C-alpha positions as CSV (number, residue, x, y, z in Angstrom):
1,M,7.1,-2.9,-5.0
2,K,9.7,-4.7,-2.9
3,V,10.8,-3.9,0.6
4,E,14.2,-2.6,-0.5
5,E,12.5,-0.2,-2.9
6,I,10.1,1.0,-0.2
7,R,13.0,1.6,2.2
8,A,14.8,3.7,-0.4
9,L,11.8,6.2,-0.6
10,S,11.7,9.4,1.5
11,T,9.1,9.9,4.1
12,G,7.1,12.2,1.8
13,E,7.2,9.6,-0.9
14,L,6.1,6.9,1.5
15,K,3.0,9.0,2.5
16,K,2.2,9.6,-1.1
17,Q,2.5,5.8,-1.9
18,L,0.3,5.0,1.1
19,E,-2.4,7.4,0.0
20,E,-2.3,6.0,-3.6
21,A,-2.6,2.5,-2.2
22,H,-5.6,3.4,-0.1
23,Q,-7.2,5.0,-3.2
24,E,-6.5,1.8,-5.2
25,L,-8.0,-0.4,-2.5
26,F,-11.1,1.8,-2.5
27,N,-11.4,1.5,-6.2
28,L,-11.0,-2.2,-6.1
29,R,-13.7,-2.6,-3.5
30,L,-16.0,-0.4,-5.5
31,R,-15.4,-2.6,-8.6
32,L,-15.9,-5.7,-6.5
33,A,-19.3,-4.4,-5.3
34,T,-20.4,-3.6,-8.8
35,R,-19.2,-7.0,-10.1
36,Q,-16.6,-5.4,-12.4
37,L,-13.5,-6.8,-10.7
38,V,-11.9,-9.6,-12.8
39,N,-9.0,-10.6,-10.6
40,H,-10.0,-10.9,-7.0
41,R,-6.3,-11.4,-5.9
42,E,-5.7,-7.7,-6.4
43,I,-7.4,-6.8,-3.1
44,P,-5.0,-8.9,-0.8
45,R,-2.0,-7.6,-2.9
46,V,-2.9,-4.0,-2.2
47,K,-3.6,-4.8,1.5
48,K,-0.1,-6.3,1.8
49,K,1.4,-3.2,0.1
50,I,-0.4,-0.9,2.6
51,A,0.9,-3.1,5.5
52,R,4.5,-2.9,4.1
53,L,4.3,0.8,3.8
54,K,2.9,1.3,7.3
55,T,5.5,-1.0,8.7
56,I,8.4,0.9,7.2
57,M,6.9,4.2,8.3
58,R,6.6,2.8,11.9
59,V,10.2,1.5,11.9
60,R,11.4,5.0,10.9
61,E,9.2,6.6,13.5
62,L,10.7,4.4,16.2
63,G,14.2,5.0,14.8
64,M,15.0,1.3,14.6
65,R,16.9,1.7,11.3
């Protein structure tokens, strides 16, 4: 999901996306621990997604845009 797409979401949708991303990260870490994870690059991808979502939420909170 690109930054422009994230900015187009409402606050409720952002919270939902953030919750889903945290759940996805948990599942990836679980699969990593049980040696079922095939693509290890998925974990940093999800972490970056979480960071993007949190950044956009913080910008809105501060009223910068």
